[in-house]
Phi, psi and omega in degrees: 000135183251129179248152177292160180298321179298317180293319178298318178295320178299315180295322179296319182284325186255351179082176181263153173287169181299318181294319179295323179293319178297318179296319178295321178295320179296315179297318179295320178295318179295319179295319179296320179295318179296318178294321179296317178297318179297316180298319179294318179296316180293324178297320178291324183290317187257015180294125182287149175079010182243027183280141178260130179280137179276150182283338185269358177076037181297327179294322178294322180293327181285331183264348181287144179292150180276130180252126180257145176296153184297337181287342182278331183295000000 
């Protein structure tokens, strides 16, 4: 929601009503929870030393040089 500058100045000078303060607190809490969840998910994703090796050798396939048949050269 976008407020005019005059309204923002009025609210700054006079404060928020109880209902407005509760709504602002709820929004701040929801934002804090979303950021905390995001930080935890990213922390699990990028944690060093926790990589699982695949049984099919996908890492080897990605690092192996590509061999082309002689007819392609």
